[in-house]
N, CA, C and O atoms as CSV, one atom per row, in Angstrom:
chain,resi,resn,atom,element,x,y,z
A,1,MET,N,N,-26.016,26.631,-0.894
A,1,MET,CA,C,-26.161,25.389,-1.466
A,1,MET,C,C,-27.418,25.481,-2.261
A,1,MET,O,O,-28.363,26.112,-1.787
A,2,SER,N,N,-27.511,24.923,-3.399
A,2,SER,CA,C,-28.969,24.828,-4.161
A,2,SER,C,C,-29.227,23.243,-4.794
A,2,SER,O,O,-28.371,22.542,-5.333
A,3,VAL,N,N,-30.221,23.008,-4.633
A,3,VAL,CA,C,-30.458,21.492,-4.899
A,3,VAL,C,C,-31.593,21.719,-5.765
A,3,VAL,O,O,-32.553,22.476,-5.618
A,4,ILE,N,N,-31.234,20.745,-6.898
A,4,ILE,CA,C,-32.740,20.892,-8.049
A,4,ILE,C,C,-32.776,19.400,-8.278
A,4,ILE,O,O,-31.787,18.716,-8.541
A,5,ILE,N,N,-34.057,18.950,-8.148
A,5,ILE,CA,C,-34.417,17.662,-8.556
A,5,ILE,C,C,-35.076,17.441,-10.195
A,5,ILE,O,O,-35.973,18.004,-10.823
A,6,ASN,N,N,-34.180,16.388,-10.477
A,6,ASN,CA,C,-34.299,16.506,-12.269
A,6,ASN,C,C,-34.801,14.727,-12.459
A,6,ASN,O,O,-35.719,14.433,-13.225
A,7,SER,N,N,-34.146,13.807,-11.754
A,7,SER,CA,C,-34.579,12.381,-12.092
A,7,SER,C,C,-34.111,11.416,-10.873
A,7,SER,O,O,-33.107,11.556,-10.176
A,8,THR,N,N,-34.898,10.607,-10.813
A,8,THR,CA,C,-34.680,9.429,-9.850
A,8,THR,C,C,-34.855,8.125,-10.653
A,8,THR,O,O,-35.612,7.954,-11.609
A,9,SER,N,N,-34.091,7.316,-10.138
A,9,SER,CA,C,-33.738,6.129,-10.451
A,9,SER,C,C,-33.515,5.015,-9.253
A,9,SER,O,O,-32.627,5.213,-8.424
A,10,VAL,N,N,-34.453,3.687,-9.176
A,10,VAL,CA,C,-34.571,2.978,-8.166
A,10,VAL,C,C,-33.774,1.635,-8.694
A,10,VAL,O,O,-34.357,1.151,-9.664
A,11,GLU,N,N,-32.609,0.919,-8.314
A,11,GLU,CA,C,-32.306,-0.333,-8.572
A,11,GLU,C,C,-32.384,-1.311,-7.496
A,11,GLU,O,O,-32.491,-0.977,-6.315
A,12,ASN,N,N,-32.326,-2.588,-7.923
A,12,ASN,CA,C,-32.273,-3.557,-6.344
A,12,ASN,C,C,-31.557,-4.560,-7.188
A,12,ASN,O,O,-31.900,-5.086,-8.246
A,13,GLU,N,N,-30.257,-4.725,-6.314
A,13,GLU,CA,C,-29.536,-5.545,-6.355
A,13,GLU,C,C,-29.066,-6.721,-5.340
A,13,GLU,O,O,-28.361,-6.611,-4.336
A,14,ASN,N,N,-29.606,-7.764,-5.843
A,14,ASN,CA,C,-29.560,-8.635,-4.851
A,14,ASN,C,C,-30.366,-8.595,-3.423
A,14,ASN,O,O,-31.581,-8.397,-3.400
A,15,GLU,N,N,-29.781,-8.748,-2.527
A,15,GLU,CA,C,-30.774,-8.414,-1.107
A,15,GLU,C,C,-30.296,-6.912,-0.520
A,15,GLU,O,O,-30.886,-6.330,0.390
A,16,ASN,N,N,-29.122,-6.406,-1.214
A,16,ASN,CA,C,-29.076,-5.089,-0.708
A,16,ASN,C,C,-29.885,-3.844,-1.992
A,16,ASN,O,O,-29.986,-3.980,-3.211
A,17,GLU,N,N,-30.327,-2.736,-1.135
A,17,GLU,CA,C,-31.271,-2.261,-1.614
A,17,GLU,C,C,-30.224,-0.679,-2.505
A,17,GLU,O,O,-29.458,-0.064,-1.763
A,18,ASN,N,N,-30.322,-0.288,-3.804
A,18,ASN,CA,C,-29.489,0.711,-3.892
A,18,ASN,C,C,-30.340,1.815,-4.646
A,18,ASN,O,O,-30.675,1.687,-5.823
A,19,ILE,N,N,-30.662,2.922,-3.853
A,19,ILE,CA,C,-31.665,4.188,-4.394
A,19,ILE,C,C,-30.612,5.462,-4.893
A,19,ILE,O,O,-29.558,5.647,-4.286
A,20,THR,N,N,-30.901,6.075,-5.734
A,20,THR,CA,C,-30.002,7.062,-6.190
A,20,THR,C,C,-31.087,8.331,-6.461
A,20,THR,O,O,-31.855,8.306,-7.422
A,21,ILE,N,N,-31.062,9.082,-5.806
A,21,ILE,CA,C,-31.821,10.407,-6.406
A,21,ILE,C,C,-31.250,11.264,-6.742
A,21,ILE,O,O,-30.760,12.004,-5.889
A,22,LYS,N,N,-31.070,11.528,-8.108
A,22,LYS,CA,C,-30.218,12.500,-8.469
A,22,LYS,C,C,-30.592,13.614,-8.504
A,22,LYS,O,O,-31.752,13.817,-8.865
A,23,ASN,N,N,-29.678,14.799,-8.116
A,23,ASN,CA,C,-29.924,16.068,-7.874
A,23,ASN,C,C,-30.905,16.134,-6.598
A,23,ASN,O,O,-31.787,16.993,-6.606
A,24,ASN,N,N,-30.802,15.394,-5.670
A,24,ASN,CA,C,-31.617,15.761,-4.482
A,24,ASN,C,C,-30.446,15.122,-3.232
A,24,ASN,O,O,-29.241,14.879,-3.297
A,25,LEU,N,N,-31.174,15.037,-2.436
A,25,LEU,CA,C,-29.857,14.852,-1.134
A,25,LEU,C,C,-29.713,13.264,-0.798
A,25,LEU,O,O,-29.172,12.998,0.276
A,26,ILE,N,N,-30.091,12.324,-1.513
A,26,ILE,CA,C,-29.936,11.027,-0.972
A,26,ILE,C,C,-29.213,10.036,-2.027
A,26,ILE,O,O,-29.328,10.101,-3.250
A,27,ASP,N,N,-28.666,9.376,-1.503
A,27,ASP,CA,C,-28.109,8.001,-2.228
A,27,ASP,C,C,-27.868,7.233,-1.187
A,27,ASP,O,O,-26.853,7.325,-0.497
A,28,SER,N,N,-29.029,6.213,-0.962
A,28,SER,CA,C,-28.627,4.992,0.053
A,28,SER,C,C,-27.620,3.778,-0.709
A,28,SER,O,O,-28.178,3.055,-1.534
A,29,GLY,N,N,-26.541,3.620,-0.503
A,29,GLY,CA,C,-25.822,2.611,-0.964
A,29,GLY,C,C,-25.779,1.430,-0.534
A,29,GLY,O,O,-26.695,1.334,0.284
A,30,ASN,N,N,-25.130,0.283,-0.635
A,30,ASN,CA,C,-24.750,-0.870,0.293
A,30,ASN,C,C,-23.830,-0.532,1.001
A,30,ASN,O,O,-22.871,0.198,0.748
A,31,ASN,N,N,-24.225,-1.281,2.284
A,31,ASN,CA,C,-23.579,-1.202,3.498
A,31,ASN,C,C,-23.921,-2.512,4.314
A,31,ASN,O,O,-25.040,-2.780,4.751
A,32,GLU,N,N,-22.779,-3.289,4.453
A,32,GLU,CA,C,-23.440,-4.665,5.281
A,32,GLU,C,C,-23.150,-4.565,6.622
A,32,GLU,O,O,-23.548,-5.353,7.480
A,33,ASN,N,N,-22.300,-3.381,6.848
A,33,ASN,CA,C,-22.152,-3.380,8.637
A,33,ASN,C,C,-23.025,-2.176,8.762
A,33,ASN,O,O,-22.491,-1.069,8.690
A,34,ASN,N,N,-24.355,-2.282,8.946
A,34,ASN,CA,C,-25.328,-0.998,9.635
A,34,ASN,C,C,-25.427,-1.105,11.292
A,34,ASN,O,O,-25.940,-1.984,11.984
A,35,GLU,N,N,-24.977,-0.299,11.539
A,35,GLU,CA,C,-24.792,0.138,13.086
A,35,GLU,C,C,-25.983,0.722,13.857
A,35,GLU,O,O,-26.160,0.684,15.074
A,36,ASN,N,N,-26.916,1.376,12.732
A,36,ASN,CA,C,-28.152,1.883,13.215
A,36,ASN,C,C,-29.185,0.766,13.682
A,36,ASN,O,O,-29.107,-0.459,13.771
A,37,ASN,N,N,-30.273,1.777,13.967
A,37,ASN,CA,C,-31.377,0.730,14.786
A,37,ASN,C,C,-32.303,0.681,13.358
A,37,ASN,O,O,-33.481,0.503,13.666
A,38,MET,N,N,-32.142,0.773,12.086
A,38,MET,CA,C,-33.016,1.132,11.104
A,38,MET,C,C,-32.637,0.164,10.204
A,38,MET,O,O,-31.465,-0.163,10.020
A,39,ASN,N,N,-33.912,-0.468,9.441
A,39,ASN,CA,C,-33.331,-1.589,8.416
A,39,ASN,C,C,-33.732,-0.924,6.928
A,39,ASN,O,O,-34.338,0.147,6.967
A,40,SER,N,N,-33.502,-1.358,5.952
A,40,SER,CA,C,-33.358,-0.827,4.434
A,40,SER,C,C,-34.494,-0.139,4.466
A,40,SER,O,O,-34.503,1.043,4.123
A,41,SER,N,N,-35.869,-0.926,4.976
A,41,SER,CA,C,-37.573,-0.496,4.599
A,41,SER,C,C,-37.220,0.817,5.065
A,41,SER,O,O,-37.315,1.670,4.182
A,42,ASP,N,N,-36.858,1.218,6.138
A,42,ASP,CA,C,-37.210,2.403,7.200
A,42,ASP,C,C,-36.168,3.347,5.912
A,42,ASP,O,O,-36.689,4.196,5.188
A,43,LEU,N,N,-35.128,3.100,5.861
A,43,LEU,CA,C,-34.177,4.282,5.178
A,43,LEU,C,C,-35.011,4.526,3.348
A,43,LEU,O,O,-35.161,5.615,2.794
A,44,SER,N,N,-35.290,3.579,2.957
A,44,SER,CA,C,-36.081,3.720,1.844
A,44,SER,C,C,-37.309,4.423,1.790
A,44,SER,O,O,-37.511,5.112,0.791
A,45,LYS,N,N,-38.310,4.368,2.834
A,45,LYS,CA,C,-39.369,4.838,3.111
A,45,LYS,C,C,-39.005,6.706,3.487
A,45,LYS,O,O,-39.672,7.586,2.942
A,46,LEU,N,N,-37.916,7.010,4.435
A,46,LEU,CA,C,-37.478,7.935,4.628
A,46,LEU,C,C,-36.580,8.558,3.179
A,46,LEU,O,O,-36.260,9.746,3.155
A,47,CYS,N,N,-36.323,7.874,2.328
A,47,CYS,CA,C,-35.677,8.712,0.622
A,47,CYS,C,C,-36.992,8.852,0.228
A,47,CYS,O,O,-37.214,10.009,-0.129
A,48,LYS,N,N,-38.110,8.001,0.142
A,48,LYS,CA,C,-39.035,8.151,-0.778
A,48,LYS,C,C,-39.659,9.736,-0.164
A,48,LYS,O,O,-39.899,10.728,-0.853
A,49,ALA,N,N,-39.816,9.597,1.297
A,49,ALA,CA,C,-40.351,10.847,1.834
A,49,ALA,C,C,-39.624,12.242,1.307
A,49,ALA,O,O,-40.139,13.258,0.839
A,50,ILE,N,N,-38.383,11.949,1.529
A,50,ILE,CA,C,-37.695,13.310,1.045
A,50,ILE,C,C,-37.940,13.855,-0.478
A,50,ILE,O,O,-38.083,14.979,-0.960
A,51,GLU,N,N,-37.921,12.519,-1.007
A,51,GLU,CA,C,-37.987,12.981,-2.673
A,51,GLU,C,C,-39.100,13.767,-3.156
A,51,GLU,O,O,-39.060,14.412,-4.204
A,52,VAL,N,N,-40.389,13.686,-2.146
A,52,VAL,CA,C,-41.501,14.154,-2.488
A,52,VAL,C,C,-41.460,15.681,-2.113
A,52,VAL,O,O,-42.107,16.607,-2.601
A,53,LEU,N,N,-40.806,15.685,-1.415
A,53,LEU,CA,C,-40.656,17.384,-0.741
A,53,LEU,C,C,-39.978,18.432,-1.783
A,53,LEU,O,O,-39.329,18.174,-2.797
A,54,GLU,N,N,-40.355,19.801,-1.180
A,54,GLU,CA,C,-39.887,21.025,-2.202
A,54,GLU,C,C,-38.437,20.992,-2.015
A,54,GLU,O,O,-37.895,20.175,-1.271
A,55,ASN,N,N,-37.654,22.094,-2.855
A,55,ASN,CA,C,-36.260,21.912,-2.722
A,55,ASN,C,C,-35.753,22.648,-1.636
A,55,ASN,O,O,-34.558,22.581,-1.346
A,56,PHE,N,N,-36.779,23.543,-0.827
A,56,PHE,CA,C,-36.298,24.472,0.316
A,56,PHE,C,C,-36.333,23.513,1.476
A,56,PHE,O,O,-35.539,23.666,2.404
A,57,HIS,N,N,-37.376,22.346,1.474
A,57,HIS,CA,C,-37.065,21.146,2.317
A,57,HIS,C,C,-35.973,20.454,2.382
A,57,HIS,O,O,-35.440,19.964,3.377
A,58,HIS,N,N,-35.568,20.418,1.014
A,58,HIS,CA,C,-33.935,19.386,0.992
A,58,HIS,C,C,-33.352,20.137,1.509
A,58,HIS,O,O,-32.933,19.537,2.499
A,59,ILE,N,N,-32.816,21.605,1.561
A,59,ILE,CA,C,-31.777,22.491,2.062
A,59,ILE,C,C,-31.863,22.049,3.377
A,59,ILE,O,O,-31.090,21.182,3.784
A,60,GLU,N,N,-32.889,22.648,4.236
A,60,GLU,CA,C,-33.208,22.246,5.455
A,60,GLU,C,C,-32.582,20.786,5.808
A,60,GLU,O,O,-31.616,20.660,6.561
A,61,ILE,N,N,-33.167,19.824,5.251
A,61,ILE,CA,C,-32.403,18.472,5.422
A,61,ILE,C,C,-30.994,18.318,5.495
A,61,ILE,O,O,-30.428,17.625,6.341
A,62,GLY,N,N,-30.358,19.056,4.487
A,62,GLY,CA,C,-29.155,19.077,4.389
A,62,GLY,C,C,-28.495,19.656,5.376
A,62,GLY,O,O,-27.404,19.190,5.704
A,63,LYS,N,N,-29.111,20.943,6.132
A,63,LYS,CA,C,-28.418,21.600,6.934
A,63,LYS,C,C,-28.476,20.211,8.202
A,63,LYS,O,O,-27.439,19.679,8.600
A,64,ILE,N,N,-29.467,19.917,8.550
A,64,ILE,CA,C,-29.678,18.653,9.667
A,64,ILE,C,C,-28.624,17.824,9.327
A,64,ILE,O,O,-28.094,17.295,10.304
A,65,LEU,N,N,-28.231,17.590,8.427
A,65,LEU,CA,C,-27.275,16.396,7.744
A,65,LEU,C,C,-25.924,16.826,8.193
A,65,LEU,O,O,-25.082,16.138,8.770
A,66,LYS,N,N,-25.847,18.152,7.814
A,66,LYS,CA,C,-24.166,18.963,7.930
A,66,LYS,C,C,-24.185,18.806,9.758
A,66,LYS,O,O,-23.538,18.011,10.440
A,67,LEU,N,N,-24.817,19.487,10.050
A,67,LEU,CA,C,-25.064,19.483,11.806
A,67,LEU,C,C,-24.661,18.289,12.517
A,67,LEU,O,O,-24.025,18.326,13.570
A,68,ASN,N,N,-25.058,17.161,11.899
A,68,ASN,CA,C,-24.836,16.131,12.598
A,68,ASN,C,C,-23.444,15.353,11.967
A,68,ASN,O,O,-23.312,14.155,12.217
A,69,ASN,N,N,-22.522,15.983,11.231
A,69,ASN,CA,C,-21.085,15.725,10.823
A,69,ASN,C,C,-21.491,14.589,9.881
A,69,ASN,O,O,-20.850,13.573,10.151
A,70,VAL,N,N,-22.335,14.428,8.876
A,70,VAL,CA,C,-22.927,13.462,7.862
A,70,VAL,C,C,-22.151,13.783,6.584
A,70,VAL,O,O,-22.396,14.887,6.098
A,71,TYR,N,N,-21.272,13.025,5.964
A,71,TYR,CA,C,-20.579,13.277,5.142
A,71,TYR,C,C,-21.606,13.463,3.731
A,71,TYR,O,O,-22.468,12.612,3.511
A,72,LEU,N,N,-21.430,14.598,2.854
A,72,LEU,CA,C,-22.211,14.890,1.776
A,72,LEU,C,C,-21.471,14.735,0.934
A,72,LEU,O,O,-20.427,15.387,0.920
A,73,ASN,N,N,-21.797,13.726,-0.148
A,73,ASN,CA,C,-20.693,13.903,-1.487
A,73,ASN,C,C,-21.199,14.342,-2.600
A,73,ASN,O,O,-22.113,13.691,-3.107
A,74,GLU,N,N,-20.723,15.549,-3.239
A,74,GLU,CA,C,-21.397,16.256,-4.085
A,74,GLU,C,C,-20.787,16.076,-5.451
A,74,GLU,O,O,-19.564,15.944,-5.428
A,75,ASN,N,N,-21.286,16.047,-6.480
A,75,ASN,CA,C,-20.627,16.023,-8.091
A,75,ASN,C,C,-21.648,16.737,-8.818
A,75,ASN,O,O,-22.576,17.369,-8.313
A,76,SER,N,N,-21.379,16.571,-10.162
A,76,SER,CA,C,-22.074,17.129,-11.272
A,76,SER,C,C,-23.680,17.041,-11.182
A,76,SER,O,O,-24.418,17.903,-11.659
A,77,ASN,N,N,-24.105,15.944,-10.540
A,77,ASN,CA,C,-25.348,15.283,-10.615
A,77,ASN,C,C,-26.153,15.859,-9.587
A,77,ASN,O,O,-27.352,16.065,-9.778
A,78,GLY,N,N,-25.448,16.201,-8.252
A,78,GLY,CA,C,-26.348,17.019,-7.277
A,78,GLY,C,C,-25.396,16.560,-5.725
A,78,GLY,O,O,-24.183,16.349,-5.706
A,79,ILE,N,N,-26.138,16.504,-4.771
A,79,ILE,CA,C,-25.398,15.986,-3.436
A,79,ILE,C,C,-25.804,14.649,-3.095
A,79,ILE,O,O,-26.999,14.388,-3.234
A,80,PHE,N,N,-25.003,13.726,-2.660
A,80,PHE,CA,C,-25.594,12.384,-1.955
A,80,PHE,C,C,-25.044,12.235,-1.024
A,80,PHE,O,O,-24.012,12.728,-0.569
A,81,VAL,N,N,-25.994,11.248,-0.551
A,81,VAL,CA,C,-25.452,10.771,1.002
A,81,VAL,C,C,-25.848,9.348,1.194
A,81,VAL,O,O,-26.793,8.807,0.621
A,82,ASN,N,N,-24.918,8.705,2.183
A,82,ASN,CA,C,-25.230,7.229,2.096
A,82,ASN,C,C,-25.929,7.033,3.477
A,82,ASN,O,O,-25.467,7.085,4.617
A,83,LEU,N,N,-27.142,6.799,3.033
A,83,LEU,CA,C,-28.277,6.788,4.284
A,83,LEU,C,C,-27.725,5.535,5.408
A,83,LEU,O,O,-27.940,5.488,6.619
A,84,ASN,N,N,-27.056,4.698,4.670
A,84,ASN,CA,C,-26.773,3.513,5.840
A,84,ASN,C,C,-25.765,3.912,6.817
A,84,ASN,O,O,-25.630,3.190,7.805
A,85,LYS,N,N,-24.800,5.291,6.652
A,85,LYS,CA,C,-24.278,5.459,7.413
A,85,LYS,C,C,-24.655,6.523,8.324
A,85,LYS,O,O,-23.798,7.015,9.057
A,86,ILE,N,N,-26.065,6.992,8.351
A,86,ILE,CA,C,-26.481,8.308,9.157
A,86,ILE,C,C,-27.023,7.280,10.675
A,86,ILE,O,O,-27.644,6.217,10.685
A,87,SER,N,N,-26.454,8.173,11.932
A,87,SER,CA,C,-26.925,7.675,12.800
A,87,SER,C,C,-28.560,7.515,13.171
A,87,SER,O,O,-29.480,7.985,12.501
A,88,TYR,N,N,-28.666,6.862,14.202
A,88,TYR,CA,C,-30.456,6.589,14.472
A,88,TYR,C,C,-30.931,8.273,14.786
A,88,TYR,O,O,-32.015,8.740,14.435
A,89,LYS,N,N,-29.860,9.030,15.520
A,89,LYS,CA,C,-30.259,10.025,15.923
A,89,LYS,C,C,-30.680,11.158,15.010
A,89,LYS,O,O,-31.620,11.931,15.199
A,90,THR,N,N,-29.698,11.133,13.824
A,90,THR,CA,C,-30.036,11.963,12.625
A,90,THR,C,C,-31.219,11.541,11.896
A,90,THR,O,O,-32.064,12.366,11.550
A,91,TYR,N,N,-31.335,10.192,11.622
A,91,TYR,CA,C,-32.472,9.411,11.090
A,91,TYR,C,C,-33.815,10.129,11.901
A,91,TYR,O,O,-34.676,10.706,11.237
A,92,GLN,N,N,-33.913,10.032,13.438
A,92,GLN,CA,C,-35.023,10.696,13.894
A,92,GLN,C,C,-35.296,12.129,13.632
A,92,GLN,O,O,-36.410,12.593,13.390
A,93,GLU,N,N,-34.073,12.856,13.705
A,93,GLU,CA,C,-34.252,14.573,13.266
A,93,GLU,C,C,-34.993,14.638,12.095
A,93,GLU,O,O,-36.019,15.306,11.968
A,94,ILE,N,N,-34.391,13.828,11.088
A,94,ILE,CA,C,-34.968,14.194,9.539
A,94,ILE,C,C,-36.432,13.740,9.467
A,94,ILE,O,O,-37.190,14.454,8.810
A,95,ASN,N,N,-37.076,12.305,10.242
A,95,ASN,CA,C,-38.061,12.024,10.295
A,95,ASN,C,C,-38.751,13.248,11.082
A,95,ASN,O,O,-39.812,13.632,10.590
A,96,ASN,N,N,-38.327,13.870,12.162
A,96,ASN,CA,C,-39.264,14.780,13.005
A,96,ASN,C,C,-39.734,15.876,11.924
A,96,ASN,O,O,-40.900,16.134,11.623
A,97,TYR,N,N,-38.688,16.400,11.465
A,97,TYR,CA,C,-38.722,17.348,10.412
A,97,TYR,C,C,-39.858,17.291,9.358
A,97,TYR,O,O,-40.586,18.269,9.185
A,98,ILE,N,N,-40.055,15.786,8.438
A,98,ILE,CA,C,-40.852,15.321,7.804
A,98,ILE,C,C,-42.109,15.598,8.133
A,98,ILE,O,O,-42.946,16.076,7.367
A,99,ASP,N,N,-42.325,15.214,9.637
A,99,ASP,CA,C,-43.640,15.125,9.877
A,99,ASP,C,C,-43.939,16.558,10.376
A,99,ASP,O,O,-45.069,17.041,10.314
A,100,PHE,N,N,-42.883,17.200,10.867
A,100,PHE,CA,C,-43.376,18.846,11.001
A,100,PHE,C,C,-44.052,19.603,10.006
A,100,PHE,O,O,-44.971,20.412,10.134
A,101,VAL,N,N,-43.174,19.031,8.531
A,101,VAL,CA,C,-44.008,19.585,7.625
A,101,VAL,C,C,-45.147,19.072,6.610
A,101,VAL,O,O,-45.703,19.590,5.642
A,102,LYS,N,N,-45.239,17.975,7.180
A,102,LYS,CA,C,-46.755,17.410,6.738
A,102,LYS,C,C,-48.003,17.589,7.590
A,102,LYS,O,O,-49.181,17.509,7.240
A,103,LYS,N,N,-47.379,17.899,9.024
A,103,LYS,CA,C,-48.643,19.025,9.847
A,103,LYS,C,C,-48.904,20.108,9.137
A,103,LYS,O,O,-49.887,20.353,8.438
A,104,GLN,N,N,-47.603,20.986,9.445
A,104,GLN,CA,C,-47.716,22.148,8.839
A,104,GLN,C,C,-48.688,22.304,7.228
A,104,GLN,O,O,-49.771,22.872,7.082
A,105,GLU,N,N,-48.120,21.818,6.517
A,105,GLU,CA,C,-49.214,21.717,5.258
A,105,GLU,C,C,-50.733,21.147,5.710
A,105,GLU,O,O,-51.744,21.724,5.311
A,106,ASN,N,N,-50.786,20.212,6.395
A,106,ASN,CA,C,-52.121,19.762,6.596
A,106,ASN,C,C,-52.987,20.901,7.238
A,106,ASN,O,O,-54.134,21.181,6.888
A,107,GLU,N,N,-52.348,21.448,8.119
A,107,GLU,CA,C,-52.771,23.167,8.766
A,107,GLU,C,C,-53.298,24.047,7.638
A,107,GLU,O,O,-54.408,24.558,7.491
A,108,ILE,N,N,-52.140,24.088,6.841
A,108,ILE,CA,C,-52.419,25.561,5.648
A,108,ILE,C,C,-53.694,24.940,5.177
A,108,ILE,O,O,-54.733,25.563,5.400
A,109,ASN,N,N,-53.753,23.746,4.530
A,109,ASN,CA,C,-55.072,23.178,3.548
A,109,ASN,C,C,-56.234,23.282,4.675
A,109,ASN,O,O,-57.336,23.613,4.237
A,110,LYS,N,N,-56.164,23.116,5.643
A,110,LYS,CA,C,-57.295,23.375,6.423
A,110,LYS,C,C,-57.789,24.944,6.485
A,110,LYS,O,O,-58.999,25.166,6.445
A,111,ASP,N,N,-57.067,25.785,6.560
A,111,ASP,CA,C,-57.452,27.301,6.964
A,111,ASP,C,C,-57.368,27.921,5.735
A,111,ASP,O,O,-57.544,29.140,5.730
A,112,GLU,N,N,-57.046,27.131,4.262
A,112,GLU,CA,C,-57.440,27.779,2.770
A,112,GLU,C,C,-58.872,27.321,2.708
A,112,GLU,O,O,-59.753,28.091,2.324
A,113,LYS,N,N,-59.156,25.925,3.124
A,113,LYS,CA,C,-60.515,25.280,3.002
A,113,LYS,C,C,-61.498,26.074,3.642
A,113,LYS,O,O,-62.623,26.246,3.174
A,114,LEU,N,N,-61.020,26.644,4.888
A,114,LEU,CA,C,-61.764,27.359,5.496
A,114,LEU,C,C,-61.955,28.792,4.987
A,114,LEU,O,O,-63.081,29.289,4.986
A,115,LYS,N,N,-60.929,29.438,4.573
A,115,LYS,CA,C,-61.231,30.669,4.017
A,115,LYS,C,C,-62.182,30.728,2.998
A,115,LYS,O,O,-63.134,31.505,3.068
A,116,ARG,N,N,-61.945,29.716,1.735
A,116,ARG,CA,C,-62.577,29.262,0.711
A,116,ARG,C,C,-64.208,29.358,0.915
A,116,ARG,O,O,-64.991,29.977,0.195
A,117,ASN,N,N,-64.505,28.597,2.061
A,117,ASN,CA,C,-65.991,28.359,2.459
A,117,ASN,C,C,-66.540,29.774,3.019
A,117,ASN,O,O,-67.689,30.089,2.709
A,118,LEU,N,N,-65.683,30.740,3.924
A,118,LEU,CA,C,-65.824,31.752,4.368
A,118,LEU,C,C,-66.226,32.682,3.391
A,118,LEU,O,O,-67.085,33.520,3.664
A,119,GLN,N,N,-65.466,32.598,1.795
A,119,GLN,CA,C,-65.593,33.634,0.721
A,119,GLN,C,C,-66.798,33.304,0.527
A,119,GLN,O,O,-67.694,34.089,0.838
A,120,THR,N,N,-67.032,32.269,0.061
A,120,THR,CA,C,-68.456,31.408,-0.898
A,120,THR,C,C,-69.388,32.031,-0.058
A,120,THR,O,O,-70.311,32.725,-0.486
A,121,THR,N,N,-69.183,31.813,1.067
A,121,THR,CA,C,-70.664,32.025,2.322
A,121,THR,C,C,-70.805,33.260,2.059
A,121,THR,O,O,-71.779,33.592,1.383
A,122,TYR,N,N,-69.925,34.198,2.499
A,122,TYR,CA,C,-70.183,35.646,3.065
A,122,TYR,C,C,-70.122,36.611,1.828
A,122,TYR,O,O,-70.980,37.494,1.808
A,123,PHE,N,N,-69.317,36.566,0.902
A,123,PHE,CA,C,-69.069,37.259,0.129
A,123,PHE,C,C,-69.442,37.013,-1.707
A,123,PHE,O,O,-69.305,37.720,-2.706
A,124,LYS,N,N,-69.803,36.051,-1.524
A,124,LYS,CA,C,-70.327,35.492,-3.071
A,124,LYS,C,C,-70.861,36.007,-3.765
A,124,LYS,O,O,-70.606,35.681,-4.925
A,125,ASP,N,N,-72.030,37.231,-3.554
A,125,ASP,CA,C,-72.608,38.315,-4.129
A,125,ASP,C,C,-72.330,39.554,-3.933
A,125,ASP,O,O,-73.033,40.459,-4.383
A,126,ASN,N,N,-70.997,39.792,-3.055
A,126,ASN,CA,C,-70.665,40.799,-2.883
A,126,ASN,C,C,-69.211,41.112,-4.223
A,126,ASN,O,O,-68.165,40.480,-4.378
A,127,LYS,N,N,-69.660,42.120,-4.853
A,127,LYS,CA,C,-68.662,42.279,-5.887
A,127,LYS,C,C,-67.988,43.271,-6.085
A,127,LYS,O,O,-68.910,44.070,-6.256
A,128,ASP,N,N,-67.096,43.849,-6.197
A,128,ASP,CA,C,-66.466,45.286,-5.862
A,128,ASP,C,C,-66.852,45.928,-7.710
A,128,ASP,O,O,-66.811,45.552,-8.881
A,129,LYS,N,N,-67.078,46.671,-7.173
A,129,LYS,CA,C,-67.741,47.740,-8.409
A,129,LYS,C,C,-66.506,48.863,-8.792
A,129,LYS,O,O,-66.706,49.735,-9.638
């Protein structure tokens, strides 16, 4: 499964929010009978959080969706999911994955900053000859 992000469009129609991320994993369509404990703003935040992730994270989120038996609709524009139809458990799993990714990126950034500081402090005058 390969996912490529090329374009994003967001449209609002009446009170129902319709979000399409082409060549991504998300398509939040209209569903009046929402049995989940999430509202449209929660789903919109989730969609935007997924949108900024790298492609390999999209694949991992796709695996989470597939493991939870969420219907994935694929066409020439990419893979789409109606977020209104996912369970609260699936929503939580995706949110937990996004939180994990953010924490890991923060830790990596801290370590890289420390590494640069150590290099400039201890090795700035040491040049390989």
